[in-house]
PDB file as gemmi writes it, atoms N, CA and C in Angstrom:
CRYST1    1.000    1.000    1.000  90.00  90.00  90.00 P 1                      
ATOM      1  N   MET A   1     137.629 112.486 131.753  1.00  0.00           N  
ATOM      2  CA  MET A   1     136.684 112.388 130.674  1.00  0.00           C  
ATOM      3  C   MET A   1     135.336 111.943 131.262  1.00  0.00           C  
ATOM      4  N   THR A   2     134.279 112.650 130.944  1.00  0.00           N  
ATOM      5  CA  THR A   2     132.957 112.292 131.451  1.00  0.00           C  
ATOM      6  C   THR A   2     132.200 111.563 130.354  1.00  0.00           C  
ATOM      7  N   ASN A   3     131.412 110.620 130.775  1.00  0.00           N  
ATOM      8  CA  ASN A   3     130.578 109.883 129.829  1.00  0.00           C  
ATOM      9  C   ASN A   3     129.250 110.609 129.703  1.00  0.00           C  
ATOM     10  N   THR A   4     128.961 111.098 128.520  1.00  0.00           N  
ATOM     11  CA  THR A   4     127.684 111.767 128.276  1.00  0.00           C  
ATOM     12  C   THR A   4     126.988 111.067 127.120  1.00  0.00           C  
ATOM     13  N   LEU A   5     125.693 111.030 127.201  1.00  0.00           N  
ATOM     14  CA  LEU A   5     124.891 110.408 126.156  1.00  0.00           C  
ATOM     15  C   LEU A   5     124.429 111.492 125.199  1.00  0.00           C  
ATOM     16  N   THR A   6     124.778 111.351 123.954  1.00  0.00           N  
ATOM     17  CA  THR A   6     124.338 112.309 122.948  1.00  0.00           C  
ATOM     18  C   THR A   6     123.422 111.594 121.971  1.00  0.00           C  
ATOM     19  N   ILE A   7     122.407 112.291 121.563  1.00  0.00           N  
ATOM     20  CA  ILE A   7     121.429 111.732 120.622  1.00  0.00           C  
ATOM     21  C   ILE A   7     121.386 112.656 119.415  1.00  0.00           C  
ATOM     22  N   ASP A   8     121.572 112.066 118.237  1.00  0.00           N  
ATOM     23  CA  ASP A   8     121.502 112.891 117.031  1.00  0.00           C  
ATOM     24  C   ASP A   8     120.036 113.168 116.675  1.00  0.00           C  
ATOM     25  N   GLY A   9     119.814 113.963 115.666  1.00  0.00           N  
ATOM     26  CA  GLY A   9     118.466 114.401 115.303  1.00  0.00           C  
ATOM     27  C   GLY A   9     117.537 113.278 114.896  1.00  0.00           C  
ATOM     28  N   ARG A  10     118.044 112.323 114.118  1.00  0.00           N  
ATOM     29  CA  ARG A  10     117.193 111.229 113.660  1.00  0.00           C  
ATOM     30  C   ARG A  10     116.758 110.334 114.813  1.00  0.00           C  
ATOM     31  N   ALA A  11     117.660 110.062 115.728  1.00  0.00           N  
ATOM     32  CA  ALA A  11     117.314 109.223 116.870  1.00  0.00           C  
ATOM     33  C   ALA A  11     116.297 109.921 117.763  1.00  0.00           C  
ATOM     34  N   ALA A  12     116.433 111.215 117.924  1.00  0.00           N  
ATOM     35  CA  ALA A  12     115.473 111.974 118.730  1.00  0.00           C  
ATOM     36  C   ALA A  12     114.097 111.948 118.071  1.00  0.00           C  
ATOM     37  N   ASP A  13     114.063 112.115 116.759  1.00  0.00           N  
ATOM     38  CA  ASP A  13     112.785 112.041 116.043  1.00  0.00           C  
ATOM     39  C   ASP A  13     112.154 110.668 116.194  1.00  0.00           C  
ATOM     40  N   TRP A  14     112.990 109.626 116.120  1.00  0.00           N  
ATOM     41  CA  TRP A  14     112.470 108.271 116.250  1.00  0.00           C  
ATOM     42  C   TRP A  14     111.916 108.038 117.655  1.00  0.00           C  
ATOM     43  N   LEU A  15     112.633 108.512 118.661  1.00  0.00           N  
ATOM     44  CA  LEU A  15     112.171 108.344 120.042  1.00  0.00           C  
ATOM     45  C   LEU A  15     110.872 109.115 120.282  1.00  0.00           C  
ATOM     46  N   LEU A  16     110.774 110.311 119.732  1.00  0.00           N  
ATOM     47  CA  LEU A  16     109.548 111.089 119.862  1.00  0.00           C  
ATOM     48  C   LEU A  16     108.388 110.390 119.173  1.00  0.00           C  
ATOM     49  N   SER A  17     108.628 109.849 117.985  1.00  0.00           N  
ATOM     50  CA  SER A  17     107.582 109.116 117.260  1.00  0.00           C  
ATOM     51  C   SER A  17     107.148 107.881 118.038  1.00  0.00           C  
ATOM     52  N   ALA A  18     108.105 107.162 118.632  1.00  0.00           N  
ATOM     53  CA  ALA A  18     107.773 105.978 119.420  1.00  0.00           C  
ATOM     54  C   ALA A  18     106.961 106.350 120.644  1.00  0.00           C  
ATOM     55  N   ALA A  19     107.295 107.455 121.295  1.00  0.00           N  
ATOM     56  CA  ALA A  19     106.550 107.894 122.470  1.00  0.00           C  
ATOM     57  C   ALA A  19     105.127 108.297 122.103  1.00  0.00           C  
ATOM     58  N   ILE A  20     104.972 108.996 120.991  1.00  0.00           N  
ATOM     59  CA  ILE A  20     103.635 109.396 120.541  1.00  0.00           C  
ATOM     60  C   ILE A  20     102.817 108.166 120.179  1.00  0.00           C  
ATOM     61  N   ALA A  21     103.424 107.197 119.497  1.00  0.00           N  
ATOM     62  CA  ALA A  21     102.711 105.974 119.134  1.00  0.00           C  
ATOM     63  C   ALA A  21     102.298 105.198 120.379  1.00  0.00           C  
ATOM     64  N   ALA A  22     103.168 105.122 121.387  1.00  0.00           N  
ATOM     65  CA  ALA A  22     102.832 104.419 122.624  1.00  0.00           C  
ATOM     66  C   ALA A  22     101.687 105.120 123.349  1.00  0.00           C  
ATOM     67  N   ALA A  23     101.707 106.440 123.363  1.00  0.00           N  
ATOM     68  CA  ALA A  23     100.629 107.188 124.007  1.00  0.00           C  
ATOM     69  C   ALA A  23      99.309 106.996 123.259  1.00  0.00           C  
ATOM     70  N   ALA A  24      99.368 106.980 121.941  1.00  0.00           N  
ATOM     71  CA  ALA A  24      98.156 106.760 121.143  1.00  0.00           C  
ATOM     72  C   ALA A  24      97.608 105.360 121.380  1.00  0.00           C  
ATOM     73  N   LEU A  25      98.478 104.375 121.446  1.00  0.00           N  
ATOM     74  CA  LEU A  25      98.042 103.014 121.708  1.00  0.00           C  
ATOM     75  C   LEU A  25      97.398 102.902 123.085  1.00  0.00           C  
ATOM     76  N   ALA A  26      97.982 103.551 124.068  1.00  0.00           N  
ATOM     77  CA  ALA A  26      97.397 103.539 125.408  1.00  0.00           C  
ATOM     78  C   ALA A  26      96.023 104.213 125.402  1.00  0.00           C  
ATOM     79  N   GLY A  27      95.891 105.303 124.664  1.00  0.00           N  
ATOM     80  CA  GLY A  27      94.597 105.978 124.564  1.00  0.00           C  
ATOM     81  C   GLY A  27      93.547 105.114 123.909  1.00  0.00           C  
ATOM     82  N   VAL A  28      93.924 104.414 122.848  1.00  0.00           N  
ATOM     83  CA  VAL A  28      92.980 103.518 122.167  1.00  0.00           C  
ATOM     84  C   VAL A  28      92.557 102.391 123.090  1.00  0.00           C  
ATOM     85  N   MET A  29      93.496 101.850 123.844  1.00  0.00           N  
ATOM     86  CA  MET A  29      93.160 100.767 124.765  1.00  0.00           C  
ATOM     87  C   MET A  29      92.211 101.246 125.861  1.00  0.00           C  
ATOM     88  N   LEU A  30      92.433 102.454 126.371  1.00  0.00           N  
ATOM     89  CA  LEU A  30      91.525 103.001 127.382  1.00  0.00           C  
ATOM     90  C   LEU A  30      90.145 103.260 126.798  1.00  0.00           C  
ATOM     91  N   TRP A  31      90.108 103.785 125.573  1.00  0.00           N  
ATOM     92  CA  TRP A  31      88.828 104.066 124.925  1.00  0.00           C  
ATOM     93  C   TRP A  31      88.057 102.780 124.663  1.00  0.00           C  
ATOM     94  N   ALA A  32      88.757 101.722 124.243  1.00  0.00           N  
ATOM     95  CA  ALA A  32      88.090 100.450 123.968  1.00  0.00           C  
ATOM     96  C   ALA A  32      87.481  99.887 125.242  1.00  0.00           C  
ATOM     97  N   GLY A  33      88.186  99.991 126.341  1.00  0.00           N  
ATOM     98  CA  GLY A  33      87.632  99.519 127.608  1.00  0.00           C  
ATOM     99  C   GLY A  33      86.424 100.320 128.022  1.00  0.00           C  
ATOM    100  N   ALA A  34      86.464 101.641 127.813  1.00  0.00           N  
ATOM    101  CA  ALA A  34      85.332 102.487 128.167  1.00  0.00           C  
ATOM    102  C   ALA A  34      84.128 102.184 127.283  1.00  0.00           C  
ATOM    103  N   ALA A  35      84.360 101.881 126.020  1.00  0.00           N  
ATOM    104  CA  ALA A  35      83.254 101.563 125.114  1.00  0.00           C  
ATOM    105  C   ALA A  35      82.574 100.264 125.535  1.00  0.00           C  
ATOM    106  N   ALA A  36      83.356  99.293 125.963  1.00  0.00           N  
ATOM    107  CA  ALA A  36      82.774  98.031 126.418  1.00  0.00           C  
ATOM    108  C   ALA A  36      81.926  98.249 127.659  1.00  0.00           C  
ATOM    109  N   HIS A  37      82.400  99.093 128.585  1.00  0.00           N  
ATOM    110  CA  HIS A  37      81.615  99.387 129.789  1.00  0.00           C  
ATOM    111  C   HIS A  37      80.348 100.152 129.434  1.00  0.00           C  
ATOM    112  N   ALA A  38      80.430 101.018 128.447  1.00  0.00           N  
ATOM    113  CA  ALA A  38      79.253 101.775 128.030  1.00  0.00           C  
ATOM    114  C   ALA A  38      78.198 100.851 127.435  1.00  0.00           C  
ATOM    115  N   LEU A  39      78.630  99.872 126.655  1.00  0.00           N  
ATOM    116  CA  LEU A  39      77.672  98.913 126.093  1.00  0.00           C  
ATOM    117  C   LEU A  39      77.025  98.073 127.188  1.00  0.00           C  
ATOM    118  N   GLN A  40      77.803  97.685 128.167  1.00  0.00           N  
ATOM    119  CA  GLN A  40      77.235  96.922 129.286  1.00  0.00           C  
ATOM    120  C   GLN A  40      76.259  97.787 130.069  1.00  0.00           C  
ATOM    121  N   ALA A  41      76.573  99.066 130.249  1.00  0.00           N  
ATOM    122  CA  ALA A  41      75.674  99.960 130.967  1.00  0.00           C  
ATOM    123  C   ALA A  41      74.381 100.187 130.192  1.00  0.00           C  
ATOM    124  N   ALA A  42      74.452 100.094 128.861  1.00  0.00           N  
ATOM    125  CA  ALA A  42      73.260 100.274 128.028  1.00  0.00           C  
ATOM    126  C   ALA A  42      72.378  99.041 128.020  1.00  0.00           C  
ATOM    127  N   GLY A  43      72.871  97.957 128.592  1.00  0.00           N  
ATOM    128  CA  GLY A  43      72.045  96.766 128.690  1.00  0.00           C  
ATOM    129  C   GLY A  43      72.437  95.645 127.764  1.00  0.00           C  
ATOM    130  N   LEU A  44      73.544  95.766 127.072  1.00  0.00           N  
ATOM    131  CA  LEU A  44      73.985  94.712 126.167  1.00  0.00           C  
ATOM    132  C   LEU A  44      74.808  93.700 126.946  1.00  0.00           C  
ATOM    133  N   THR A  45      74.261  92.533 127.085  1.00  0.00           N  
ATOM    134  CA  THR A  45      74.979  91.431 127.721  1.00  0.00           C  
ATOM    135  C   THR A  45      74.868  90.217 126.817  1.00  0.00           C  
ATOM    136  N   ALA A  46      75.574  89.187 127.163  1.00  0.00           N  
ATOM    137  CA  ALA A  46      75.525  87.966 126.347  1.00  0.00           C  
ATOM    138  C   ALA A  46      74.140  87.340 126.392  1.00  0.00           C  
ATOM    139  N   LYS A  47      73.403  87.558 127.457  1.00  0.00           N  
ATOM    140  CA  LYS A  47      72.085  86.933 127.610  1.00  0.00           C  
ATOM    141  C   LYS A  47      70.962  87.778 127.020  1.00  0.00           C  
ATOM    142  N   SER A  48      71.125  89.102 126.992  1.00  0.00           N  
ATOM    143  CA  SER A  48      70.014  89.975 126.601  1.00  0.00           C  
ATOM    144  C   SER A  48      69.843  90.114 125.098  1.00  0.00           C  
ATOM    145  N   GLY A  49      70.867  89.861 124.309  1.00  0.00           N  
ATOM    146  CA  GLY A  49      70.752  90.015 122.861  1.00  0.00           C  
ATOM    147  C   GLY A  49      70.984  91.460 122.452  1.00  0.00           C  
ATOM    148  N   ALA A  50      70.228  91.941 121.480  1.00  0.00           N  
ATOM    149  CA  ALA A  50      70.441  93.274 120.917  1.00  0.00           C  
ATOM    150  C   ALA A  50      69.868  94.355 121.820  1.00  0.00           C  
ATOM    151  N   ILE A  51      70.420  95.530 121.712  1.00  0.00           N  
ATOM    152  CA  ILE A  51      69.901  96.689 122.432  1.00  0.00           C  
ATOM    153  C   ILE A  51      68.618  97.120 121.736  1.00  0.00           C  
ATOM    154  N   GLY A  52      67.636  97.514 122.518  1.00  0.00           N  
ATOM    155  CA  GLY A  52      66.357  97.935 121.947  1.00  0.00           C  
ATOM    156  C   GLY A  52      66.525  99.082 120.975  1.00  0.00           C  
ATOM    157  N   GLY A  53      65.878  99.006 119.829  1.00  0.00           N  
ATOM    158  CA  GLY A  53      65.940 100.054 118.822  1.00  0.00           C  
ATOM    159  C   GLY A  53      66.987  99.821 117.748  1.00  0.00           C  
ATOM    160  N   VAL A  54      67.929  98.919 117.977  1.00  0.00           N  
ATOM    161  CA  VAL A  54      68.973  98.673 116.979  1.00  0.00           C  
ATOM    162  C   VAL A  54      68.372  98.004 115.742  1.00  0.00           C  
ATOM    163  N   ASP A  55      67.440  97.074 115.957  1.00  0.00           N  
ATOM    164  CA  ASP A  55      66.810  96.391 114.818  1.00  0.00           C  
ATOM    165  C   ASP A  55      66.071  97.382 113.919  1.00  0.00           C  
ATOM    166  N   THR A  56      65.365  98.328 114.523  1.00  0.00           N  
ATOM    167  CA  THR A  56      64.653  99.341 113.747  1.00  0.00           C  
ATOM    168  C   THR A  56      65.639 100.233 112.990  1.00  0.00           C  
ATOM    169  N   PHE A  57      66.729 100.599 113.654  1.00  0.00           N  
ATOM    170  CA  PHE A  57      67.742 101.437 113.017  1.00  0.00           C  
ATOM    171  C   PHE A  57      68.339 100.728 111.809  1.00  0.00           C  
ATOM    172  N   VAL A  58      68.676  99.452 111.953  1.00  0.00           N  
ATOM    173  CA  VAL A  58      69.270  98.696 110.845  1.00  0.00           C  
ATOM    174  C   VAL A  58      68.272  98.550 109.706  1.00  0.00           C  
ATOM    175  N   ALA A  59      66.999  98.316 110.029  1.00  0.00           N  
ATOM    176  CA  ALA A  59      65.984  98.201 108.981  1.00  0.00           C  
ATOM    177  C   ALA A  59      65.838  99.517 108.211  1.00  0.00           C  
ATOM    178  N   ASN A  60      65.821 100.638 108.926  1.00  0.00           N  
ATOM    179  CA  ASN A  60      65.728 101.946 108.255  1.00  0.00           C  
ATOM    180  C   ASN A  60      66.960 102.213 107.403  1.00  0.00           C  
ATOM    181  N   LEU A  61      68.123 101.858 107.916  1.00  0.00           N  
ATOM    182  CA  LEU A  61      69.357 102.054 107.160  1.00  0.00           C  
ATOM    183  C   LEU A  61      69.351 101.208 105.888  1.00  0.00           C  
ATOM    184  N   THR A  62      68.876  99.968 105.986  1.00  0.00           N  
ATOM    185  CA  THR A  62      68.802  99.094 104.815  1.00  0.00           C  
ATOM    186  C   THR A  62      67.836  99.654 103.775  1.00  0.00           C  
ATOM    187  N   ASP A  63      66.708 100.189 104.227  1.00  0.00           N  
ATOM    188  CA  ASP A  63      65.761 100.795 103.287  1.00  0.00           C  
ATOM    189  C   ASP A  63      66.382 102.004 102.583  1.00  0.00           C  
ATOM    190  N   ASN A  64      67.136 102.802 103.305  1.00  0.00           N  
ATOM    191  CA  ASN A  64      67.787 103.962 102.690  1.00  0.00           C  
ATOM    192  C   ASN A  64      68.843 103.531 101.680  1.00  0.00           C  
ATOM    193  N   VAL A  65      69.570 102.472 101.970  1.00  0.00           N  
ATOM    194  CA  VAL A  65      70.578 101.978 101.031  1.00  0.00           C  
ATOM    195  C   VAL A  65      69.906 101.445  99.765  1.00  0.00           C  
ATOM    196  N   LYS A  66      68.775 100.762  99.923  1.00  0.00           N  
ATOM    197  CA  LYS A  66      68.042 100.275  98.740  1.00  0.00           C  
ATOM    198  C   LYS A  66      67.625 101.438  97.852  1.00  0.00           C  
ATOM    199  N   TRP A  67      67.125 102.514  98.470  1.00  0.00           N  
ATOM    200  CA  TRP A  67      66.717 103.679  97.698  1.00  0.00           C  
ATOM    201  C   TRP A  67      67.910 104.292  96.984  1.00  0.00           C  
ATOM    202  N   LEU A  68      69.037 104.391  97.674  1.00  0.00           N  
ATOM    203  CA  LEU A  68      70.243 104.969  97.084  1.00  0.00           C  
ATOM    204  C   LEU A  68      70.748 104.129  95.912  1.00  0.00           C  
ATOM    205  N   VAL A  69      70.721 102.808  96.060  1.00  0.00           N  
ATOM    206  CA  VAL A  69      71.165 101.914  94.980  1.00  0.00           C  
ATOM    207  C   VAL A  69      70.241 102.039  93.776  1.00  0.00           C  
ATOM    208  N   ALA A  70      68.938 102.073  94.023  1.00  0.00           N  
ATOM    209  CA  ALA A  70      67.986 102.203  92.909  1.00  0.00           C  
ATOM    210  C   ALA A  70      68.186 103.522  92.178  1.00  0.00           C  
ATOM    211  N   THR A  71      68.439 104.584  92.905  1.00  0.00           N  
ATOM    212  CA  THR A  71      68.699 105.885  92.277  1.00  0.00           C  
ATOM    213  C   THR A  71      69.986 105.843  91.460  1.00  0.00           C  
ATOM    214  N   GLY A  72      71.015 105.219  91.992  1.00  0.00           N  
ATOM    215  CA  GLY A  72      72.288 105.105  91.273  1.00  0.00           C  
ATOM    216  C   GLY A  72      72.164 104.290  90.003  1.00  0.00           C  
ATOM    217  N   ILE A  73      71.406 103.199  90.066  1.00  0.00           N  
ATOM    218  CA  ILE A  73      71.214 102.370  88.863  1.00  0.00           C  
ATOM    219  C   ILE A  73      70.431 103.149  87.810  1.00  0.00           C  
ATOM    220  N   GLY A  74      69.417 103.880  88.237  1.00  0.00           N  
ATOM    221  CA  GLY A  74      68.658 104.706  87.287  1.00  0.00           C  
ATOM    222  C   GLY A  74      69.520 105.767  86.635  1.00  0.00           C  
ATOM    223  N   LEU A  75      70.387 106.390  87.411  1.00  0.00           N  
ATOM    224  CA  LEU A  75      71.298 107.394  86.866  1.00  0.00           C  
ATOM    225  C   LEU A  75      72.288 106.766  85.893  1.00  0.00           C  
ATOM    226  N   ALA A  76      72.792 105.577  86.223  1.00  0.00           N  
ATOM    227  CA  ALA A  76      73.730 104.891  85.327  1.00  0.00           C  
ATOM    228  C   ALA A  76      73.054 104.527  84.003  1.00  0.00           C  
ATOM    229  N   VAL A  77      71.809 104.075  84.074  1.00  0.00           N  
ATOM    230  CA  VAL A  77      71.079 103.734  82.841  1.00  0.00           C  
ATOM    231  C   VAL A  77      70.902 104.984  81.980  1.00  0.00           C  
ATOM    232  N   ALA A  78      70.566 106.109  82.598  1.00  0.00           N  
ATOM    233  CA  ALA A  78      70.376 107.347  81.832  1.00  0.00           C  
ATOM    234  C   ALA A  78      71.683 107.807  81.191  1.00  0.00           C  
ATOM    235  N   ILE A  79      72.771 107.733  81.929  1.00  0.00           N  
ATOM    236  CA  ILE A  79      74.061 108.171  81.385  1.00  0.00           C  
ATOM    237  C   ILE A  79      74.518 107.260  80.255  1.00  0.00           C  
ATOM    238  N   VAL A  80      74.371 105.946  80.426  1.00  0.00           N  
ATOM    239  CA  VAL A  80      74.770 105.017  79.364  1.00  0.00           C  
ATOM    240  C   VAL A  80      73.905 105.225  78.125  1.00  0.00           C  
ATOM    241  N   GLY A  81      72.620 105.483  78.324  1.00  0.00           N  
ATOM    242  CA  GLY A  81      71.744 105.780  77.191  1.00  0.00           C  
ATOM    243  C   GLY A  81      72.197 107.017  76.436  1.00  0.00           C  
ATOM    244  N   LEU A  82      72.580 108.056  77.170  1.00  0.00           N  
ATOM    245  CA  LEU A  82      73.080 109.273  76.518  1.00  0.00           C  
ATOM    246  C   LEU A  82      74.391 109.004  75.782  1.00  0.00           C  
ATOM    247  N   LEU A  83      75.240 108.154  76.354  1.00  0.00           N  
ATOM    248  CA  LEU A  83      76.494 107.815  75.671  1.00  0.00           C  
ATOM    249  C   LEU A  83      76.213 107.098  74.351  1.00  0.00           C  
ATOM    250  N   PHE A  84      75.247 106.180  74.354  1.00  0.00           N  
ATOM    251  CA  PHE A  84      74.895 105.486  73.106  1.00  0.00           C  
ATOM    252  C   PHE A  84      74.312 106.468  72.090  1.00  0.00           C  
ATOM    253  N   MET A  85      73.468 107.391  72.564  1.00  0.00           N  
ATOM    254  CA  MET A  85      72.843 108.345  71.642  1.00  0.00           C  
ATOM    255  C   MET A  85      73.865 109.270  71.001  1.00  0.00           C  
ATOM    256  N   THR A  86      74.895 109.633  71.752  1.00  0.00           N  
ATOM    257  CA  THR A  86      75.893 110.542  71.197  1.00  0.00           C  
ATOM    258  C   THR A  86      76.972 109.809  70.408  1.00  0.00           C  
ATOM    259  N   GLY A  87      76.941 108.482  70.420  1.00  0.00           N  
ATOM    260  CA  GLY A  87      77.901 107.710  69.647  1.00  0.00           C  
ATOM    261  C   GLY A  87      79.269 107.610  70.293  1.00  0.00           C  
ATOM    262  N   HIS A  88      79.308 107.593  71.599  1.00  0.00           N  
ATOM    263  CA  HIS A  88      80.585 107.500  72.311  1.00  0.00           C  
ATOM    264  C   HIS A  88      81.267 106.175  71.974  1.00  0.00           C  
ATOM    265  N   SER A  89      82.583 106.220  71.783  1.00  0.00           N  
ATOM    266  CA  SER A  89      83.308 105.027  71.351  1.00  0.00           C  
ATOM    267  C   SER A  89      83.396 103.955  72.441  1.00  0.00           C  
ATOM    268  N   ARG A  90      83.280 104.325  73.695  1.00  0.00           N  
ATOM    269  CA  ARG A  90      83.392 103.341  74.768  1.00  0.00           C  
ATOM    270  C   ARG A  90      82.058 103.088  75.450  1.00  0.00           C  
ATOM    271  N   ALA A  91      80.948 103.414  74.810  1.00  0.00           N  
ATOM    272  CA  ALA A  91      79.629 103.262  75.413  1.00  0.00           C  
ATOM    273  C   ALA A  91      79.343 101.797  75.761  1.00  0.00           C  
ATOM    274  N   HIS A  92      79.746 100.880  74.883  1.00  0.00           N  
ATOM    275  CA  HIS A  92      79.498  99.461  75.158  1.00  0.00           C  
ATOM    276  C   HIS A  92      80.280  99.000  76.388  1.00  0.00           C  
ATOM    277  N   ASP A  93      81.522  99.408  76.489  1.00  0.00           N  
ATOM    278  CA  ASP A  93      82.355  99.039  77.630  1.00  0.00           C  
ATOM    279  C   ASP A  93      81.767  99.576  78.934  1.00  0.00           C  
ATOM    280  N   ILE A  94      81.337 100.827  78.917  1.00  0.00           N  
ATOM    281  CA  ILE A  94      80.756 101.440  80.113  1.00  0.00           C  
ATOM    282  C   ILE A  94      79.438 100.762  80.465  1.00  0.00           C  
ATOM    283  N   ALA A  95      78.650 100.395  79.464  1.00  0.00           N  
ATOM    284  CA  ALA A  95      77.373  99.717  79.714  1.00  0.00           C  
ATOM    285  C   ALA A  95      77.604  98.352  80.362  1.00  0.00           C  
ATOM    286  N   ILE A  96      78.594  97.622  79.881  1.00  0.00           N  
ATOM    287  CA  ILE A  96      78.888  96.308  80.462  1.00  0.00           C  
ATOM    288  C   ILE A  96      79.353  96.464  81.905  1.00  0.00           C  
ATOM    289  N   LYS A  97      80.236  97.422  82.167  1.00  0.00           N  
ATOM    290  CA  LYS A  97      80.718  97.629  83.533  1.00  0.00           C  
ATOM    291  C   LYS A  97      79.583  98.070  84.456  1.00  0.00           C  
ATOM    292  N   ALA A  98      78.727  98.941  83.989  1.00  0.00           N  
ATOM    293  CA  ALA A  98      77.597  99.388  84.811  1.00  0.00           C  
ATOM    294  C   ALA A  98      76.632  98.238  85.080  1.00  0.00           C  
ATOM    295  N   GLY A  99      76.402  97.412  84.073  1.00  0.00           N  
ATOM    296  CA  GLY A  99      75.523  96.266  84.258  1.00  0.00           C  
ATOM    297  C   GLY A  99      76.087  95.252  85.241  1.00  0.00           C  
ATOM    298  N   LEU A 100      77.390  94.984  85.140  1.00  0.00           N  
ATOM    299  CA  LEU A 100      78.007  94.061  86.099  1.00  0.00           C  
ATOM    300  C   LEU A 100      77.979  94.632  87.511  1.00  0.00           C  
ATOM    301  N   GLY A 101      78.218  95.920  87.651  1.00  0.00           N  
ATOM    302  CA  GLY A 101      78.153  96.550  88.968  1.00  0.00           C  
ATOM    303  C   GLY A 101      76.752  96.476  89.554  1.00  0.00           C  
ATOM    304  N   ALA A 102      75.743  96.715  88.724  1.00  0.00           N  
ATOM    305  CA  ALA A 102      74.359  96.622  89.197  1.00  0.00           C  
ATOM    306  C   ALA A 102      74.018  95.188  89.590  1.00  0.00           C  
ATOM    307  N   ALA A 103      74.508  94.215  88.825  1.00  0.00           N  
ATOM    308  CA  ALA A 103      74.239  92.807  89.156  1.00  0.00           C  
ATOM    309  C   ALA A 103      74.895  92.422  90.477  1.00  0.00           C  
ATOM    310  N   ILE A 104      76.090  92.927  90.721  1.00  0.00           N  
ATOM    311  CA  ILE A 104      76.763  92.621  91.990  1.00  0.00           C  
ATOM    312  C   ILE A 104      75.990  93.240  93.149  1.00  0.00           C  
ATOM    313  N   ILE A 105      75.567  94.483  93.011  1.00  0.00           N  
ATOM    314  CA  ILE A 105      74.851  95.157  94.098  1.00  0.00           C  
ATOM    315  C   ILE A 105      73.522  94.481  94.366  1.00  0.00           C  
ATOM    316  N   VAL A 106      72.782  94.138  93.315  1.00  0.00           N  
ATOM    317  CA  VAL A 106      71.481  93.491  93.485  1.00  0.00           C  
ATOM    318  C   VAL A 106      71.659  92.091  94.068  1.00  0.00           C  
ATOM    319  N   GLY A 107      72.758  91.445  93.730  1.00  0.00           N  
ATOM    320  CA  GLY A 107      72.991  90.095  94.215  1.00  0.00           C  
ATOM    321  C   GLY A 107      73.453  90.012  95.654  1.00  0.00           C  
ATOM    322  N   LEU A 108      73.792  91.135  96.273  1.00  0.00           N  
ATOM    323  CA  LEU A 108      74.206  91.101  97.678  1.00  0.00           C  
ATOM    324  C   LEU A 108      73.030  90.697  98.557  1.00  0.00           C  
ATOM    325  N   GLY A 109      73.252  89.752  99.419  1.00  0.00           N  
ATOM    326  CA  GLY A 109      72.165  89.240 100.247  1.00  0.00           C  
ATOM    327  C   GLY A 109      71.617  90.238 101.235  1.00  0.00           C  
ATOM    328  N   GLY A 110      72.448  91.074 101.827  1.00  0.00           N  
ATOM    329  CA  GLY A 110      71.985  91.993 102.860  1.00  0.00           C  
ATOM    330  C   GLY A 110      71.128  93.113 102.325  1.00  0.00           C  
ATOM    331  N   ILE A 111      71.305  93.499 101.073  1.00  0.00           N  
ATOM    332  CA  ILE A 111      70.566  94.632 100.525  1.00  0.00           C  
ATOM    333  C   ILE A 111      69.281  94.174  99.826  1.00  0.00           C  
ATOM    334  N   SER A 112      69.310  93.051  99.156  1.00  0.00           N  
ATOM    335  CA  SER A 112      68.183  92.659  98.316  1.00  0.00           C  
ATOM    336  C   SER A 112      67.080  91.926  99.056  1.00  0.00           C  
ATOM    337  N   LYS A 113      67.208  91.736 100.364  1.00  0.00           N  
ATOM    338  CA  LYS A 113      66.147  91.027 101.107  1.00  0.00           C  
ATOM    339  C   LYS A 113      64.923  91.878 101.257  1.00  0.00           C  
TER     340      LYS A 113                                                      
END                                                                             
């Protein structure tokens, strides 16, 4: 009698999934190391502070988000107004939710500065 190892279908699927997950984890770890080296090559060190141009990029991004929020609030006001004009039964509920959402967005420190 010979001793042979047999693997059923579920065990083979599990082993294949484990191998793929291990390979993906190894790839992520290699990529993370490469990203850190790329940042160091770009001049980002503990002593140098931010990379040049990042502050301008963040400021432009913040300005674009402010514009987007203002447009969204204006659209919400117009839609709620139309709901009130047409006599929608849930217009008050929608107005309260839109108002609370606008208050939360305006109250965020990073956007309203």
